[in-house]
Every structure is written in structure tokens, then in C-alpha cells.
N, C-alpha and C positions, 0 to 999 in steps of 0.2 A: 238840579244839574251835576251831579257827587254823583248820585246815585243811577241816573241814567249812565254816568261815565263805570262806574262800576260794572252796571248790565252789561254792555257794549266787556268791555276785559273778560269778566265772567262768561260774554259767547266764543268768544275769541278761544279761550281758553277752552270751554264744551267743544268745539271743532275742529281742533289735532285732537282733541281726546278721544273723538269720537271716527277718526279715521286714521286713525293707532299713532296718532307721533304726543301716545302720553308718557313715554320716557328720551330720553339719550341715550341711544344706543342698545335698544333689547332687541335681541335676538330669539323670531318663535321655534317652535321647535317639529314637528311631526313626528307623524305614525311612518316614517319611509313604506315604496312598495316596491314588491318585489317582482321579476319577469324572467322565462323562459326564455327561448327558442326556436328554433331548428330549423334548417334546410340546409338546403347544397348552394350552396356560393354561397344567398343572405339568406339569413334567418333572423323572423321575425317574431314578438313574442310581447303581451300586452303581463300588464302587475296589477295588483291592485292594494291599495295601502287601508290602515282602521283607517276612517274616520280620518282621513285626508282624502286627495284625488288622484283620479286615477288614472295612471298614466304618465304622457308630458306634457306643461303648460303651456301652448302656445303663447307669448310674449306677444306676439303683433292682438290679439281679442281684445288687450288690454282695449286700444286705443278709442276714444272716444267723450260721448260724457253718459255719463252716469247718476243716478239721486242715490244717494244715502235711502236707506230702510232703517227708523229708527222703533226702538222697544223702548220698553219701561224701565231698563238699567237706565236705559239714554239721559239719567236723571236731573243732569246740566244745561239737556238740552230744551228751550226755556217748549213752551205747548204750542201744535201747529206748524212746528220751524221744518223748515225743508233745506236739505242740502243736495251739494251736485260736482263733482268729482269728473276735470277733463283733463283727460290723460293724451297725449301727443302723437305724435311719431318722431320727436325730435328729443323724448324722455324728460319733455314738462312735465309737469299741469295747473291746473285753478282747479281750485274749488271753493265756495262760495256757502254761509249759512245764510238764510232770508229765514226774519221773524219780525214779530210785533210786539215793538219795546212800545207801550199802553198805548198814544192814537197814532203810534210812527210804524213806518216801515222801514225797517231795513235789512241791508245785507253785510256782510262780514268777509269779504273777499278774502287770498290766500294763494300767493304763485310759490314752488316749490316744484322739484324735480324730482325723480323716480329709476330704479330701473331693477330688472328681473334677471335673478341669477334662481335654475331652475326655480323651485315652487317657494320661493324669501322674492317678496315685494321690499324693498328698500326706498321710504319717503323719508324727503328734506324739505320743511317749512319751512318759508317764513312771512314773519309776518309780527306785530305792537310787542310781541311777547321778544321778543328773539327767534334765533331759528332754531327748529329744532327734527332730528334724523330716529327716522324707524325705523326697526324691519319687521316685520310679518308673511306670516307662511297664507300664501294662496292653501285655500279645498277648494277651489271649481273657478272657473275661467269659463265658459263656453261665451255664444251670443248676445246670449241674456242676462246670465245672473255674473255676478266678482260677490265669492266667501272668502276670508280673509278669516286668521283666526292671529286673535291678540292677545300675544304674550303675557306683554305686562298688566290688563283688564283681567287674564280668565275672561275669555268668550268672543264671541263670533262678532263681525261686522257684515253686513251682506247690503249689496251694492245690485239696482238693476238698472243694465241698460233704457237712454231715455230713449 
């Protein structure tokens, strides 16, 4: 039974690190874009960033359910695990990691809040290990895909809309 508990606690920690809450108060960095505009009265312009999104982030597009895409770098995640993140319009979030532990199906839920300022996604998750806050850089956010840069782990994290 103790081995089972260790596995569950490890799963909670892994879940927090996968969605970017691996360090408290971590700030991501972005390759910033620039743009110019011309016109009479109201000008418009576009910009491109190096290695990041172009233009501004439409924060409303984050609302909804997303599936986490795991990579080989996610060594803390059990094989075959599935993760989901739901961002709500009232700035709350729900995260769940489902996996098999021996012959038992497990789901580890976490809840928290989020905010978006510019291209920064700040998340605060509460779980058995306490509260973890992180700030990552949104590299891409559209109707189908969310990609963030996790500065603490120096890697991208990808989610696709359900």
C-alpha cells in the first residue's frame, strides 16, 4: 500500500510539472515581436516574433477543454497516461491526469485559477502537495492548439482542444 501511495504522490507532482507548475513564481520569457502601422486616422500593423506567436493573444480562445500532449521528456508521467485541462470563462481551471496503477484506474484531479496578461499564462494549482504558482509564455493559442514555453524546464508544452 505504501508503494501505491508513493506512486499517486509522484503522479500529482508529475501532473503539476507537466502543465507548467514545476516551480513557484517562475517567469517565462518570450522572443517579442514588433510591428508598424500606417494609415489615416487609424493605423493597423502586424508583427512577427522569433520563436513565439505573432500578433496579440486572444485570451478568450483558451476557454474550453484541452488534452495534454505528452512527450518522451515527460519521464514523470506514467506510460499511457492522459491529461486534460479545462479553462473556464471565470478564470478557473481544472486539471486531471488519468493513468493505470497496477490493475487500478486512477484519476488525479487538481483545481486552480489562471490569468493571461499579454503572452503570459499564470496558473495557480492547489493539490495535496500544496499550492503551486507558475508563469509561462504562450507561444501559440488558436481554436485547435495551445503551446506554452515552460521556462523552468526549458521546453514547450502542447495541448490540443477536445
